C-alpha positions in Angstrom: 4.9 3.1 -25.2 2.4 5.8 -24.3 1.9 6.8 -20.7 -1.6 5.3 -20.7 -0.2 1.9 -21.4 0.9 1.4 -17.8 -2.5 0.1 -16.8 -3.0 -2.0 -19.9 -2.1 -5.6 -20.6 -0.2 -7.2 -17.7 -0.5 -3.8 -15.9 -4.1 -4.6 -15.4 -3.1 -7.3 -12.9 -1.2 -4.7 -11.0 -4.3 -2.4 -11.1 -6.4 -5.3 -9.9 -4.1 -6.2 -7.0 -3.9 -2.6 -5.9 -7.7 -2.3 -6.2 -8.1 -5.4 -4.0 -5.6 -4.0 -1.4 -7.3 -0.7 -1.5 -10.6 -2.3 -0.7 -9.2 -4.6 2.0 -7.1 -2.0 3.7 -9.9 0.6 3.6 -12.4 -1.9 5.1 -10.0 -3.0 7.8 -9.0 0.5 8.8 -12.6 1.7 8.7 -13.7 -1.1 11.1 -10.7 -0.6 13.4 -11.1 3.2 13.6 -14.9 2.9 14.1 -14.8 0.2 16.8 -11.5 0.4 18.7 -9.5 3.5 17.7 -8.5 4.2 21.3 -6.7 0.9 21.6 -4.1 1.6 18.9 -4.6 5.0 17.3 -1.1 5.0 15.6 -1.6 1.6 14.1 -5.1 2.3 12.8 -4.2 5.7 11.4 -1.3 4.1 9.6 -3.6 1.4 8.2 -5.9 4.2 6.9 -2.9 6.0 5.4 -1.9 2.7 3.6 -5.4 2.4 2.3 -5.3 5.9 0.9 -2.0 5.2 -0.8 -3.5 2.0 -2.3 -6.5 4.0 -3.6 -4.2 6.6 -5.2 -2.1 3.8 -6.8 -5.1 2.0 -8.2 -6.5 5.1 -9.8 -3.1 6.4 -11.0 -2.2 3.1 -12.6 -5.6 2.7 -14.2 -5.5 6.2 -15.6 -1.9 6.0 -16.7 -0.8 8.8 -14.4 2.8 7.7 -14.3 4.3 10.4 -12.1 1.6 10.1 -9.5 1.9 6.3 -9.5 5.7 6.5 -9.1 5.4 8.9 -6.2 2.8 6.8 -4.5 4.9 3.6 -5.0 7.9 5.3 -3.4 5.7 6.4 -0.5 4.3 2.9 -0.2 7.8 1.3 -0.2 9.1 3.9 2.4 6.0 3.2 4.5 6.5 -0.5 4.4 10.2 -0.3 5.3 9.7 2.4 8.0 6.6 0.9 9.7 7.9 -2.6 9.2 11.2 -1.8 10.9 9.6 0.3 13.7 7.0 -2.5 14.4 9.8 -5.0 14.9 12.1 -2.7 16.9 9.4 -1.4 19.2 6.4 -3.8 19.3 4.9 -1.9 22.2 4.3 1.0 20.0 2.2 -1.2 17.7 -0.1 -3.2 20.0 -2.2 -4.0 17.0 -0.9 -4.7 13.5 -1.1 -2.3 10.6 -1.1 -3.3 6.9 2.6 -2.6 6.9 3.6 -4.1 10.3 6.4 -6.6 10.1 6.8 -5.7 6.4 3.3 -6.9 5.6 3.6 -10.2 7.4 -0.2 -10.3 8.0 -0.7 -10.0 4.2 1.9 -12.7 3.3 4.5 -9.9 2.7 2.7 -8.7 -0.4 2.9 -5.1 0.8 6.7 -5.4 0.7 6.8 -7.0 -2.7 4.1 -5.1 -4.5 5.8 -1.7 -4.6 8.9 -3.3 -6.0 6.8 -5.0 -8.7 5.1 -1.7 -9.4 8.3 0.2 -9.7 9.8 -2.5 -12.0 6.7 -2.3 -14.2 6.7 1.5 -14.4 10.4 1.9 -14.9 10.5 -0.9 -17.4 7.7 0.8 -19.5 9.7 3.9 -20.0 
């Protein structure tokens, strides 16, 4: 398999899902930061960071940039695990939810499952 094949075939579904999450997380973070940033700056900044990771993943997967995609997937997984755990252990620190709060509970846990699927796809395509 060539490196560019990661965004082809079934990989297109992954690109599409990440593209959708990039759009949704960017819009959510943009509105939150523009309208009520002072209420929960940590949560809204983390949502913006998640959106940036999703954008990088979408582009990297579509372009076949394997190393960048792998790095971003590990960052995403670490973010979901760290923010998810922190948001459950100290809910007062997260008065408003982020994309990764509660391991992505607000997004039906897709943010927790998606990097695992992405890692499986990329490592399987070696």
